[in-house]
C-alpha positions in Angstrom: -78.1 0.2 -2.9 -81.7 -0.3 -1.8 -82.3 -2.4 1.2 -85.7 -4.0 2.2 -86.5 -1.6 4.9 -90.0 -0.3 5.4 -90.3 3.3 6.4 -93.4 5.3 7.3 -93.5 8.7 5.5 -95.7 11.8 5.5 -95.9 13.7 2.2 -97.0 17.4 2.7 -98.0 19.1 -0.6 -97.1 22.7 -0.8 -99.9 25.2 -1.3 -97.4 27.6 -2.9 -95.2 25.7 -5.4 -92.6 28.4 -5.9 -90.0 26.6 -3.7 -91.1 23.0 -3.7 -93.9 20.7 -4.7 -94.0 18.5 -1.7 -92.1 17.8 1.5 -91.4 14.2 2.6 -90.9 13.5 6.3 -89.5 10.1 7.4 -91.1 9.1 10.7 -89.3 7.5 13.5 -90.4 4.0 14.4 -91.8 5.1 17.7 -93.3 8.4 16.5 -96.9 7.2 16.5 -98.4 5.8 19.6 -95.5 7.1 21.7 -96.7 9.0 24.7 -100.2 9.2 23.3 -99.3 10.9 20.0 -101.9 10.4 17.4 -101.4 10.1 13.6 -103.3 13.4 13.2 -100.8 15.2 15.6 -97.9 13.9 13.6 -99.4 15.1 10.3 -100.2 18.5 11.9 -96.6 18.8 13.1 -95.3 18.0 9.6 -97.6 20.7 8.1 -96.5 23.2 10.7 -92.8 22.6 9.9 -93.3 22.9 6.2 -95.3 26.1 6.7 -92.6 27.5 8.9 -90.0 26.8 6.2 -92.0 28.7 3.7 -92.5 31.7 6.1 -88.8 31.9 6.8 -87.8 31.8 3.2 -90.5 33.8 1.5 -92.7 36.8 2.2 -92.9 39.0 5.2 -90.7 36.7 7.5 -87.8 37.0 5.2 -88.2 40.8 4.7 -88.3 41.4 8.5 -85.1 39.5 8.9 -83.3 42.0 6.7 -84.2 44.9 8.9 -81.3 45.8 11.3 -81.9 45.3 15.0 -81.4 49.0 15.9 -84.3 49.9 13.7 -86.6 47.5 15.7 -85.2 49.1 18.9 -86.0 52.6 17.7 -89.5 51.6 16.6 -90.1 49.9 19.9 -88.9 53.0 21.9 -91.0 55.3 19.8 -94.1 53.2 20.3 -93.5 52.9 24.1 -93.1 56.7 24.3 -96.3 57.2 22.3 -98.2 54.9 24.6 -96.8 56.6 27.8 -97.6 60.0 26.3 -101.2 59.1 25.6 -101.5 57.6 29.1 -100.4 60.8 30.7 -102.9 63.0 28.8 -105.9 60.7 29.2 
């Protein structure tokens, strides 16, 4: 059933269409003009959210999430040791 309700929406077109063509955001009634928020800020936030979704689900962000925590710990310890070692000899 469709009611006669007007809603404000933002449509963000995806630069990479592997996952989706566009994202549609439904704005709250008080989103614009609340606490000095401009329409440009609302659009920028919608683009940031859509980009974050793409990063989490494709590319490097998803590959790094598959690496176990102890591997990151070992890499961090190795890097810290290397920096301290270089600092002692310089």
